[in-house]
C-alpha positions in Angstrom: 19.2 72.8 26.5 19.7 69.1 26.0 22.0 67.2 28.4 23.6 63.8 27.9 21.5 60.8 28.8 23.7 60.0 31.7 22.7 63.3 33.3 19.0 62.5 33.1 19.6 59.0 34.6 21.6 60.5 37.4 18.9 63.2 38.1 16.2 60.5 38.0 18.2 58.4 40.5 18.9 61.3 42.9 15.3 62.4 42.8 14.1 58.9 43.6 16.5 58.7 46.5 15.4 62.1 47.8 11.8 61.1 47.7 12.4 57.6 49.1 11.3 56.1 45.8 12.5 53.1 44.0 15.9 53.3 42.3 17.0 50.8 39.6 20.3 49.0 39.1 22.9 50.5 36.7 22.7 47.4 34.5 20.3 44.5 33.9 22.9 42.4 32.1 22.4 39.7 34.8 18.9 39.1 33.2 20.3 38.1 29.9 19.4 34.5 28.9 21.4 34.5 25.7 24.7 36.2 24.8 24.1 39.2 22.6 26.2 39.0 19.4 29.4 40.9 19.7 31.3 43.2 17.3 32.9 40.2 15.5 29.6 38.7 14.8 28.2 42.0 13.6 31.2 42.5 11.3 30.7 39.0 9.8 27.0 39.8 9.3 27.7 43.0 7.5 30.4 41.5 5.3 28.1 38.7 4.3 25.4 41.1 3.2 23.0 39.4 5.7 20.8 42.5 6.1 20.0 43.0 2.4 17.0 40.7 1.6 15.2 40.4 -1.7 12.3 42.9 -1.5 10.5 41.7 -4.6 7.5 40.5 -2.7 7.1 43.7 -0.6 4.2 44.7 -2.9 2.3 41.6 -1.6 2.3 42.7 2.0 -1.5 43.1 2.7 -2.5 46.6 3.7 -6.0 47.7 4.6 -5.6 51.3 5.8 -8.7 52.8 7.4 -9.7 56.3 8.1 -10.7 55.3 11.6 -11.2 52.4 13.9 -14.4 50.3 13.8 -16.9 50.9 16.6 -16.5 48.4 19.4 -18.7 48.0 22.6 -16.6 48.8 25.7 -17.3 45.2 26.9 -15.4 43.7 24.0 -11.7 43.4 23.2 -10.6 44.5 19.7 -7.1 44.6 18.2 -6.0 46.7 15.2 -2.5 46.1 13.7 -0.9 49.4 12.9 2.3 47.7 11.6 5.4 46.1 13.1 4.8 45.9 16.9 2.3 48.7 17.1 -1.2 47.7 17.9 -4.3 49.6 19.0 -5.9 47.5 21.6 -9.3 48.3 23.0 -9.7 46.4 26.2 -11.7 46.9 29.4 -13.0 50.3 28.1 -9.4 51.5 27.6 -7.5 52.4 24.4 -4.0 50.9 24.7 -1.1 51.4 22.3 1.7 48.8 22.2 5.2 50.0 21.2 3.8 52.9 19.0 5.9 53.7 15.9 4.1 55.9 13.4 7.3 57.4 11.9 8.2 56.8 8.3 11.9 56.2 9.3 13.7 54.9 12.3 17.5 55.1 12.7 19.7 52.6 10.9 17.2 51.1 8.4 15.4 52.0 5.2 12.0 53.7 5.3 9.1 51.6 6.3 7.6 49.3 3.6 4.0 49.9 4.5 2.2 53.0 6.0 0.7 52.9 9.5 -2.6 51.0 9.3 -4.4 53.8 11.1 -3.7 57.5 10.7 -2.5 59.1 13.9 -5.2 61.8 13.6 -7.9 59.0 13.6 -6.9 57.5 16.9 -9.2 58.0 19.8 -7.8 59.4 23.1 -5.1 57.0 24.2 -5.4 55.9 27.8 -2.3 53.7 28.2 0.9 53.1 26.3 2.9 49.9 27.0 6.6 49.7 26.0 8.4 46.4 25.7 12.0 47.8 25.4 14.0 50.7 24.1 15.1 49.5 20.6 14.3 52.1 18.0 11.7 49.9 16.2 9.7 49.7 19.5 10.4 53.1 21.1 10.1 56.0 18.7 10.7 59.5 20.0 8.8 61.4 17.3 5.7 59.2 17.8 5.8 59.4 21.6 6.2 63.2 21.5 2.8 63.3 19.7 1.0 62.0 22.8 -0.5 64.2 25.6 1.9 64.5 28.5 -0.7 63.1 30.9 -0.9 59.8 29.0 -0.3 56.8 31.3 3.0 55.2 30.4 3.8 51.7 31.5 7.5 51.0 30.8 10.3 48.6 31.8 12.4 49.3 34.8 15.2 51.8 34.2 13.4 53.5 31.3 11.2 56.0 33.2 13.8 58.8 32.9 13.4 58.8 29.1 9.7 59.7 29.4 10.1 62.1 32.2 12.7 64.0 30.2 10.0 64.5 27.5 7.6 65.8 30.2 5.3 62.8 30.8 3.9 63.0 34.3 2.2 59.6 34.7 5.1 57.1 34.2 5.1 53.7 35.9 8.3 51.6 35.7 7.8 47.8 36.4 10.1 44.9 37.0 9.3 41.4 35.7 6.0 40.0 37.3 5.0 43.3 38.7 1.5 44.7 37.9 -0.3 48.0 37.4 -4.1 48.5 37.5 -5.7 51.0 35.2 -9.4 51.1 35.3 -10.7 47.6 34.7 -7.5 46.3 33.2 -4.5 44.6 35.0 -1.2 45.0 33.3 1.6 42.5 34.2 5.1 43.0 32.9 6.6 39.6 32.0 10.1 38.4 31.1 11.4 37.9 27.6 14.6 36.5 26.0 16.0 39.8 24.6 18.0 42.8 25.6 18.0 46.6 25.5 20.3 49.1 23.8 19.8 52.5 22.2 23.3 53.7 21.8 26.8 52.1 21.7 27.2 52.7 25.4 23.8 51.9 27.1 23.5 48.2 26.6 21.1 46.6 29.2 20.7 49.8 31.1 16.9 49.3 31.1 14.8 46.2 31.3 12.9 44.4 28.5 9.8 42.2 28.5 6.3 41.7 27.4 2.8 42.5 28.8 -0.1 40.4 29.9 -3.3 42.6 29.9 -6.4 41.3 31.6 -9.7 43.0 31.4 -12.0 42.5 34.4 -9.5 40.3 36.2 -10.8 37.9 38.9 -14.2 37.6 37.3 -15.8 35.0 35.0 -15.8 37.6 32.2 -12.0 38.1 32.3 -10.3 38.4 28.9 -6.5 38.2 28.6 -4.2 39.4 25.8 -0.4 38.8 25.8 1.9 41.1 23.9 5.3 39.6 23.6 7.3 42.6 22.4 10.6 41.1 21.1 12.0 37.8 22.2 14.0 34.7 21.3 12.5 31.4 22.1 13.0 30.0 25.6 11.5 28.8 28.9 9.9 32.1 29.9 6.8 31.4 27.7 5.9 28.3 29.7 6.4 30.2 32.9 4.2 33.0 31.7 1.5 30.5 30.8 1.7 28.9 34.2 1.7 32.2 36.2 -0.8 34.0 34.0 -3.2 31.2 33.0 -6.1 31.9 30.6 -4.4 33.9 27.9 -7.0 34.2 25.1 -4.7 35.8 22.4 -1.0 35.9 22.1 0.4 38.7 19.9 3.8 37.2 18.8 6.8 38.5 16.8 7.5 36.3 13.7 10.0 38.4 11.7 13.6 39.5 11.8 14.9 35.9 12.2 17.4 35.4 9.4 20.3 34.6 9.2 19.7 32.1 12.0 23.3 31.9 13.2 23.0 35.6 14.2 19.3 36.1 15.0 18.5 32.9 17.0 19.5 34.4 20.5 17.6 37.6 19.6 14.4 36.8 17.7 12.1 33.8 17.3 11.5 32.1 14.0 7.9 31.8 12.9 7.9 28.1 13.9 9.3 29.0 17.3 6.6 31.6 17.8 4.0 29.0 17.2 5.7 26.7 19.7 5.8 29.6 22.2 2.1 30.2 21.7 1.5 26.6 22.7 3.8 27.0 25.8 1.6 30.0 26.8 -1.5 27.9 26.5 -3.1 30.5 24.2 -5.7 29.3 21.7 -5.0 32.1 19.3 -2.0 33.8 17.9 -1.7 37.2 16.1 1.4 37.8 14.0 3.4 41.0 14.3 7.0 42.3 13.8 7.0 41.8 10.1 6.1 43.7 6.9 7.1 47.1 8.1 10.9 47.6 8.7 13.7 45.7 7.0 15.7 44.4 9.9 17.0 41.0 8.7 17.6 38.7 5.7 14.3 37.0 5.1 12.0 38.3 2.4 9.1 40.5 3.5 6.4 37.9 3.2 8.4 35.0 4.6 7.5 35.5 8.3 3.7 35.3 7.8 3.9 32.5 5.2 6.2 30.4 7.4 3.9 31.1 10.4 0.9 29.8 8.5 2.9 26.6 7.6 4.0 26.1 11.2 0.5 26.7 12.5 -1.0 24.1 10.2 1.7 21.6 11.0 1.0 22.0 14.7 -2.6 21.0 14.0 -4.0 24.3 15.0 -7.3 25.7 13.5 -6.5 28.2 10.7 -9.2 30.5 12.1 -7.2 30.9 15.3 -4.1 32.3 13.5 -4.7 36.1 13.2 -2.4 36.9 10.3 -3.9 40.4 10.0 -3.2 42.8 7.2 -1.7 46.2 8.2 -4.7 48.2 9.3 -7.0 45.2 9.9 -9.0 44.9 13.1 -10.4 41.8 14.8 -12.6 41.4 17.8 -11.7 38.8 20.4 -14.7 36.4 20.9 -15.1 34.2 24.0 -12.7 31.3 24.1 -15.3 28.7 23.2 -16.1 30.4 19.9 -14.1 31.0 16.7 -12.5 34.5 16.5 
């Protein structure tokens, strides 16, 4: 029997109180840095046809599907883009999934434009899943249900009940700037300029953010990858760069940015993503959050094409922009080499 979400949240809170564990506030609306567009703005968007882009260039989205992942020594860091915000990250001897969405469809939008870059059956044993927030294009129930229930789940505060309801036994909820250690990797949950919502009635009930993942922290061999999740542009990026120095690669969202009057408080433009990468102090940027789901008004190839222009105009080395094809992998080399 399935109960309303409010029942699971109440049960989670009562269980935490009984065990003397941490309980979370009923709302994180006080963490918002930009007002979320209201019903009037949404109505204006729908009437203007702002979510129906020209999909003519969808056939140009680069796709390089692979039957499996390339072999990587456990001492190296490798990233495979599976599409949208889903990456397979091999770091510190762990296999980490970011915001895994392998479904053909998610609620409210047309089917995905490109297939997952790696077949689910070809994935190695997943050690850790990191979730940035609960929007359907980042938290997909059919995909999560395919994971073993003892998979380590690192999730935003207030979202643990969702995973426990599905039977996951190793769920860690983090607040901004809190860390979790798994093997040789330190995971730090960082702020973002975004919000959370999964239904009409649960806005900001759980937290949102990004993840800084550092292999072999506190050693000269430390390697750090930042996964932004979803975010508008703002001051948190400079703060993350100051508090988590030495980011080697920033995985940044570049899509879902038009029309600007509606999307600016929700999502960065490609040029803002390049600027945010500079704020982070990261020498390399990987593009994501484009070429998979139709969420906004820009054409499918516009995000990566505009990111290339902004990167070049910023005077950055073209080799340091990882504009990967769906399914493509790349290994992170030491900071003083090209990678």
